[in-house]
N, C-alpha and C positions, 0 to 999 in steps of 0.2 A: 404496566406491571404492578404487582402487588407490593405495597409498601412493606408488608410484614416480611416477605421473604427477600426483598432487596435490601432492606434496612440492615441486614446482618452482614453486608459486604461493603468494602471500601469504595469510595467514589472512583469513577473511572476517568473523569475529566478534570483537569487542573488548569488553572489560568496562569499565564505568565505575569510576573510582577510588573513588567513594564506596561502590560495591557491594563492592569488594575489601576495603575497610577494615572493613566491617560483618561480614565472614564470619570464620569460624574459620580458624586457621592451615592446617588440612587442606583446607578449601574453597579458600583462597587458593592453596595449592600445586596443587590440581587445575586451577584457572582458569589459572594460569601455564603449566602443562603443555599445556593445551588451546590457549592462545594460540600456543605454539611448535609446534603440530601434533604433539605427543607423545601421540597419542590412546590408545595402550595404557596408558601411565602415568597419563594423566588419568582414564581410566576407573576404575582401581584406587583413586585418591584420591577420586573422586566417590562410589564405592560405600561407602567408609568414612565419608565426610562425611555422606551421606544419613542413615545410622543415627543420627548425632549431632544432626541439625537437624530431622528430620521432625516431632517432637512440639513443638519449641520455636518453630519459624518455618515455618509451612505454606507461605507464599509462596516462601521460599527453597528449601524441599524440592521444590516443583513445578519451580522453575528448574533444580535439580540433575537431576531426572528428564529434563528437556529436554536438558540438556547430555550426559547419558549416552546419550540417543537419538542425538544428533549424533555422539558418538564411535562408536557402533555403525554409523552411516551411513557414516562415513569408513573404518571397518574392514571395510566391505562385509559386514555381518552383518544382512541385512534383516529376518530373523525377530525378532531381539532389538530392532532399531530400531523395528519396528512396535509391539512390546509397550510400549516406553518412550514413544514418541510418543502412543500411546493413553492411557497413564496421565497424561501431561502435559496432554493435551487435556481429559481428564475432570476434572483438577484446575484447569481454566480457566487454562491458561498464556496470558498476555496477547497474545503475538505471533501473529497469524493464520498466519504462515508455517509454523507447526507442522502445520497442515492440509495444506499442499502436500507437505512432507516425509513426512507420514504417508501421503499418496496414493502418493508414489514407492515407499515401502516396500511398500505393499499391492500395487502393480503387480509388483514384483520377486517377491512371494510368490504371484503369479497370482490375486489376489483383485480382479479387474477391476471388478466391480460396486461393491464397497466403495471402491475407489480412485476411481471416478467420483463417488461421493457426496462423498468428501473434496475432490476438485478443484473440484466444484461449490460446496461450502461456501467454499473459499478464494476462488473468483471472486466470490462474493456479498460476502465481507468486504473484498476488495481488488480491485475491478473494473478498476482501471487497470494491474494487474500482468499481464504477458504470460503468466506461468506458469499462471494458472488456466485460460485457454482452451487453452493448450498441453496441459495434462493431459487436458482433455475430448477434444481432438483425438487425443491419444495412445491413449485407450481405443478410439476408433473405429478407428484404424489397427491396433491390436493385434487387434481382432476380425477385420478383413480378413486380416491376415497369418496368423492361426491357421487361418482357413478356406481360405486359398489358399497352401499351402506352396510353398517354392522348389524348385529342381531338384537341389540338392546333397544327398549323403548324408554324415553326420557320424559320427565315431567317436572316443572317448576314446583317446589314445595313451599307454599305460602305459609305453612305452619312455622317454619324456622326463619323466614326472611323478613328483613326490615327495610327501611329506606337508606340504610347505610350498608357497609360491606359485611357480608356473612360468608364464611368460607371454612375450608379444612375440617369437615366433620369427622368424628370418630365414635364408634360405639364404646360405651362405658362399662358394659358388663357382658357376660357370656350368653345372656338371653336376648341380647340386642334390643333391650327395652329402655336403654339410656343412650342419648346422643349428646355428645359434647362437641362444641364447635367454637370458632373464633368470630368475634363480631366487634364492630366499632359503633354499635347502636347506642341510643340513649340508654343510660343506666350502666354503661361501662364504668369501671373504677377510674377515679381521677376527674379533676375539673378542668384540666388543661387540654388544649387542642394540639393534635399532632401536626407539626409544621410540614411534614411530608404530604399529608393528604388533606389537611384542613378539617379532618373529622376527629372524633375522640380517639384516644389511644385504645388499642384492642384489649378485650378481656375474654375469658372463657365463659361461655354460657352453656346451659344444659336444659334438655327437654326430656320428659318421661312419657313412655307409652302406657296408656291405661288398658283396662281389660277389654274395652270396645275396639281397641286398635287405633285410638286417636292419640296424637301427640299433644302434650300440655304446652301452655304458653312458655317460651324460653325464659329462664331466670339466670342470674349470675350463679356460676358454679360455687363461688363463695365470695366473701368480701375480705379475703385474707385467710390463710397465708398464701394461697396460689395467685389470686388476682391482686395486682398492685397498680400503682399509678403509671407504670410503664406498660410496654406492649407484651402481652402474653398470648400465645396461640400455638397452632399446629400440634394438637394433642395426639398422643398415642397411648392406648391402654393395653396392658398385657392380657393374655387369654383368660386369666381368672378374674379380671376386673379389680385387682387389688393394688396395682401400681400404675400411676399416671406419669408419663413423660411428656414434657412440653418445652417450648422455647420461651425464654424471657430476654427481651432486648431493653437494656437500660440506656437512657440518653440524658444528656445535660444540654442546656440552651446553646452552649458554644462548643460542644464536643460530643462525639459518638463513642460510647464505651464499648459497644458491640453486643453480641448475643451469646448466650450459653444455654445448654440443655439442663433442665432440672427434673428431679424425680420426687413424686410424693406418694406415700403409702396410705391406703384407706384404712381407717379405723372405725368400724361401724358405718354410719352414714356420712362421716366426715373425712376429709383429706388432711393428712398431717403436714407438718412444716416441710417445704421442699428443700432438697439438697442438690447442689450442683453435681452433675455427672462429670467426673474428671476424665476428659478425653485428650486434651492438649495442655501443655504447660506454657505456651506462648500466649501472653495476654493480649496480643494484637490480632490474634486469629479468632474470627467469629465462626460459630457452629450453630446449627439449628435443624429444624424439621426432623425430629426423632421418629423412628419406626422400630418397635421392638418385635422380634421374631416370636413365633408361636410358643417356642420352648424357653423363652426368656434369655437365651444364651448369646444372641447376636443383636446388636443395636446398629441400625442404619441411620445415617444422618447426612447433612449437607454442609459443605464448607468450600472455601476458596483457598485453602491452605496450600503451601508449596508442595509440589509433587503431583499435582493434579494434571488433567488433560486440557485445561483451559476453561475459563468461565467457572461456574459453580458445579462442583462434582458431587456425586454420591460416594460416601465412604462407609466403612463398617468397622466395628470393634467387637471382639469376642471375649468371653470370660469362661472360667472353668466351673463356676458354681453360680446358682441363681442369686445368692447374696454376696457374690464377689465383685471385685472391681473389673472394669473392662480393660483389655490390653491395648496395645498400640494400634492406632487406626490404620486401615489399609484401603487403598483406592479400589473401586470395583472394576477399573480397567477400561480400555478403549472400546470394548464392545458396547458398553452402556454409556460411558462418559464421552463427551465430544468437546470441541472447542467452544460450544455454546453452553447453555445452562441446563443441568439436570437437577430436579428438585422434587420435593414432596413424595418421598418413598413411602410405600405401604406394602406389607407382606401378608398374603393370605395364609390360611392354615396349611395349605398344601405346599407352601414355600414359594409360590409365584410372586415375583416382585413387580409391583406397579410403580410408575414414577411419571413425572411430567418433564417435558423437554422442549426446548426450542432449537436444539442442535440436530435432532433427527428430523428429516423432512416431514411436514404435516400440513395442516390446513391454515396455519397462521397462529402467532402467539404460542402459548404452551399447549401441547397435545399430550394426552395420556398414552403411555406405552406399557407393555408388559413383557417380561422375560422370565425364564426359568433357569435355575442353576443346573449345569451339566458337568459334574465333577468339579474341577477347579475353575471352570469358565462358565460363561452365561450364553444362552441362546441369543440369536440376533433379535433385538427388541421389535415387537410388532405393534403397530398403531391399533388402538382399540376400535377406531373407526367412528364414523358418524352413526347416530346423532349424539353420542357421548362427546366426541370431539367436535369442535366448531371453529370458525375463524377467530374467535376470541381466545382468552386463556382458559384452559380446562385443566383442573388440578385437584389434589386432595381427595382422592377416591377412597372409599371404605366399603367393604362387603359384609353382608350378614353372614354369620357362621353357617357354612354348608349350603349356601344359596347363591344363585347368580343374580343377586339384587343388592341394592345398597344406596349410597349417596355420594355425590361429588359436588365440587363447586366450579363455577364458570362465570366469566365476564361477558358471555355472549349477549348479543343484542336481541332481547326477547321482551315482548309486551308484558308488563307487570314486574319486571326485574330492573334493579338499579345497581350498577357496579357489580361486585362479586355477589353471587347468590347461590343458594344450595338447591340442587336438583336431585330427584330420585331417579334410579335406573333399575330396570329389571329385564330379565330375559323372558320374553313372552313365550308361552308354550307354542311349539310348532304344530299347527293344525292344518288339515287339508279338507277341502270339499270338492265335489265334482258335480257339475250340472250342465244342462244343455237343452236344446230344442230339436225335435225330429220333424222334418218336413218331407213332403212329396217332392222327389227330384224333378218331376215334370211341371207340376203346378205351383211348387213352393208353398203350398198350403200346409199348416201344421197338422200332424197326424196324432190323434188321441189313441190310447190303448195299446201303444207299442211297448213290448216287453224289453226292458234294459237289464242285462245281466253284467255284473262286475265280478271278474274272476281275478284273484290276487295271486302273486307268485308265492305267497305264504300259505296257500291252500284255502284262503277265505273265498266265500261266495255269497253275494247278496244280489237282490234284484229289485227293480222298481218298475212302475208303469207310468207312461206319460199321461199328463192331465188333458183336459179338454183343449188346452192351448198348446199341446204337444211338448210340454216341459217335463223334465225329470231332474232329480237331485239326490245325491248321496252325501250325508253329513259327515262331520269330523269323527264320528264314532265308527263309520263304515270305511273311510279312506285312511289308511295307516301310513306311517312314515317308513321309508326304506323299503318300499314295495312297488313292484311293477304290476300293472293291471291290463287285462284284456277287457274290452267293452263290446258287448254284442247287442245289437238292436234287431228285433224280429217282430213281424206281424204278417198275418195271412194276406196273400195276394201281393206281397212285396218280397224282393230279394233281401236276405239278411245282410246287415252291414256290420263291419268290425272296426274297432279303433284301439289305440294303445295310449296309455299315459303312465308315468312313473313318478314316484316321490323320492327315488334314490338320489342322494347327493344334494337334495334341496334343504337348505338350512332355515329358510323363512317360511312362515305360513303362506299358503297360496290357495286361491279358489280357482280350480281348473274349470275350463269351459270346453266341452266337446259336443259339437252339433253334428247331427246326422241328416243326410239327404237320401231317403230310401228310394230305390228304383222300382217302380211297379213291375210286376211279373207280366210280360206280354203273353197273350194266348194265340198269337200269330207266329209263324215260323221266323226264326232269327238265323241269318246266315252265319256260319262259323268263318272267321277271317282266314283268307289265304290257304284254303284247302282245295287244291286243284288236282286233277288226275290226268294221267296220260290217256291218249285215245284208246278206248276198248280195254283199259286196265282198271283194277280196283285196289291195288296196293297203296297203302298210305306212305307217300314219299317222305324220307327223313326230313327234308327241309320244311315240311308242313306240320310235323308233329308238335313243334312248339306252339303252333296256333291253338292247340287244344288245352294249353296250360290254364288259360283264363276260364274255360268251361270247367276244368277240374277244380279250380279254386271255388267257383260258384257252387258246384255240387257239394264240395266239402263244407262250405259255410252255410249251405241250405239243405241239410240232410233229409228234409221232408219232401223235396222235389222228386217227381218222376217225369222223365223227359222222353220224347220221341226223337230219334236220330233219323232224319229223312234225307236220302241221297237221290240225286237227279243226274240224268245223262243229257247229252245233246240230242238233237232231233234225227241224227243219222242212224240208220239201222232199223231192224224190226222191233216191235213192242216186246216180243218174247226175249230177244237178246238183251234189250235195254232194261227190262224188268229184272232179269237175272243179274246183270252187271250192277245196277243200282243197289239191289239188295246186298250184294257182296260188299259194295263200298260202305254201305251203312253198317254192315256187320264188322267190317275192318275197324271202323271208328269205335264201335261198342267194345270190341276186343281190346283195343288200346286203352280205353278208359277202365276196363275191368283190371287190366294189368297194373294200373296206377291206383287201385284200391277202391274204385267205385263199385257199389253193390250191383250185381247183374240185374236184380229185379227192378232197379230204378231206371233201366235203360231199355228202350224198345226200338230196335232197328226196323226201318221200313224203306223199301225201294220204290220210288215213284216212276222210274223209267224216264221216258221223254214226255210224260203227260202234263207236266206243270212247267211251262216255260217261265223263265225268270223275268220279273219286272224290275227294272232299274229304279231303285229308290232315290239315289243321289247320283249326280253326273259322275261318270267314271272315264278316266283317260288311261288307256292301256296300249302300250307299244305304239303310241302315236295316234291311236284312233280314239275318238270321243263318242261316248254313249250317253245320251241325254237322259235326265231323270224322267221317269214315266214311260220309257220305251219298254215294250214287251218283246222279248227275244223269241218270237215264233219262227217256225221254219220258213214261212213265206217271207217274213221281214229279213231274215238272215240271207236268204237266197237273192234278195234284192240288192244286197251290198255290192259295190262295184269291183272289188278285188278279192282274190282268194285269201290273201293275208288278212283282210278285214273280216271275212267270213270265219276264218279259223279262230280269231280272237273272240268273236261272238259265240261260237260254239263252246270255246273254253269257259266263258262266263256262265254258260248254262250247266256245265259240269260242276256241281257243287254239293255240299252237305250242309244241312240246316238242323237246328234243334228247336223243338217246340215243347213248352211245359204242358203236360196233360194232367198233372195233379200236383197240388201244393200242400197237401195235408197227409202225406204218407208218414206212417209211424217209423222212425229210424230203427 
């Protein structure tokens, strides 16, 4: 956890006097440092004390392991915290809360299944504590967040970061050309080391954006009156860039005075003497993390004062005039505040409130959430999602004015970053492309020169032609957002093919791929499926009308085709009768197609009578009789069949209607 935002709150663990008396002087010194939240110093003392007591007092040794784990937890070193919590649990540390903290560390180390086991164990041991179920819910939330990333792109900003902690950025002017942030880097004011972290006390640093769009090397905001030998940080600048709110945490070697919010007014290029913003009268209450609203009338802040929901809560205070005092603080309520910690509030110009929380389920550590005011209440906070949020602590977000971009800080494990570091984020423009390859459906060979038409629901129309490799592409200027598209592929001697894609409801950039396999137009007759006729009749039976729907679709999608509808009879009867019957059957099909909107001039009916016996292309089993591929259903062959039923089925197979393409370049 961050020293800066935990330093402002009282210690949560206390040691019993009788335990202190029974420990060695070194253990006592470690416990005293821990109680004062001097975790870096306490850790060194515990490490030395452990080696002295591990063989003499096993129970005390296990306690020291747990204390070291807690130090690493507060120092935000989850890998080491995980190791020491595991050792303490294996040593049967008596307090079940170790299982919860162990689960927290496992989550931050992206070991979600192990974390679920730890949280489940804790819930079984302490069923009335909200944290057990919270951990289980957090694992489920993390799975969803990892599978459904957010819309922002994130990048580590080396311009601002050092080998120490750098965090909580804020823009210092309304042009977004000044960035103020908190850092414990070399050059921070003061010569002493913070016993919490073992690093420098934090100061406010500033970087300036030049005309080329490059940020300058960060320097101290000033060497007084804002920056002092104590911890300063978590800045918030008002919309006009004239007033700076920040937190100052004063400390003495043997006491913690606590934190307060201060305000400084800019005079030219310099900041004036800070004044404390009076929000509480109780000197024992710490407050910090200011966030001033766009109109300067409301100040959000963080405190663990009485009346909260548990842990650290976000509060606010309002005033009647920009130069007036703020009134009595009010808690933001249970929609936002949880029994966990809610910190680092930030308000955009549209009133959206961003904050960090480890009480709302997320990926582990602190996650960034946002909510909007709805009358006197707030909407349910939403997780901003990955990649802004990570298994580490993610906090201190700030947006450029009027833009979906800005900076935030994170302790995530990323190459090139140490501890807390500052990252940029931006909402990349949502862009789409469409590409694919067209191949012959029979040979799978790429087809060049295929015309591809893209017709949008917005009325747009663009076209392309496949390359020698059969490839086509429409770029991001041709494929628009929130649009549905019909894709038509056409080429001589092939049936047209059609496809569909849509960008409606898609919030992230995407490269669509749609491949076509064009079917060559055959110039041999193709039997229409399941169109059979009663003996000596030509009417198109209702049960076979649906068999023509495929042909109708083919003719609609290929308006340049002219086809012949050829009808055949069986071998019984005279040529004169069968020629007339087959012509009527062919005309019946043509009439049906015309009724469905197919142009008459594209349809040529022709009756073949009994002159062209059917040749079975693929083996057919009909009514229990098998007709092998290659069999020609001549009158002689049919008469050779052993039964009348067998012969009737063969005659039925000869009664058929086929279509044949006679032209593929007719002008529609």
